[in-house]
N, C-alpha and C positions, 0 to 999 in steps of 0.2 A: 262431767264439769269439762267447759272448755279451755284451751292453754294456748297463749297469745305469745307468740317470738316477734321478739325485734332484735336490730342489728344496730351498732352507733360506731361512728369511728371519735376514738376520743384521744388525749394525750396523755395516756396513763402508761408510764416508762417502766417501771420497775415493780417489785413486788412489795415494796413500801408504799406506794402510789396505792396499790389496790388495796393493801392492809388498811390506807387510810381513810376508802370509801367503803369496804365493808359493810363498817358498823349501819351506813346511812342504808346501802341497799338490801340488806338483812332486816332492817326494822321495817319496810315495806311490807303492807298487810297485803297485797297482792302480789307481791314476790313469789315466786313456786321456784324458779331456779335463774343461776346464770352467772357467767364466766369471762375470763377475756384473754384474749390471745395476745400477748407480749411481743410473740416472734413475728407478727405482721407489723408493715411499716405503718399501718394505718390504727394499731393497736386495738382491736375489735371487742367490744364490749355485746356480748349475747345474753338478752335477757327472756325470760319465760314469765310471763303475768298471767293471771287468772280473770284480768279484764282486758280490753283492746284500747286503754288508754295510759301511755306510756311519759303522760308529763311529771308525773313525780318523782322518776327515773332521772330525767332530766335536768329538772330542780334540783335534786339532792347532790347529784356530780357537781352543777355548776355552783353550788352553795359552799362546795368542798373545793374551790378555786381550781377546777378540771376544764378542759374544753370537751364538749362532747355534740355529736351531729348526728342526726340519724341519716341512714343509707338507704 
C-alpha cells in the first residue's frame, strides 16, 4: 500500500492548537500519521496519507480557523 507525505506551513503555536486540530486530522479516513514541529518558525505539519490528495487536510485545518499552506 502506498503512502504519500506532505508538508505544510501553519500558524499552530502551541500544544493547545495541536489539540484543537487533532480530532479533525485523526478523523480523516486517508490519514496514516501526522505530526507538528512547534520548534520551527514555520510550525511545519507533516502528514502521511493513503492517497495523493491533501485537500481534506487543508480544508479541515482552515475550518478550525488556522492558516495552512502547502510547502
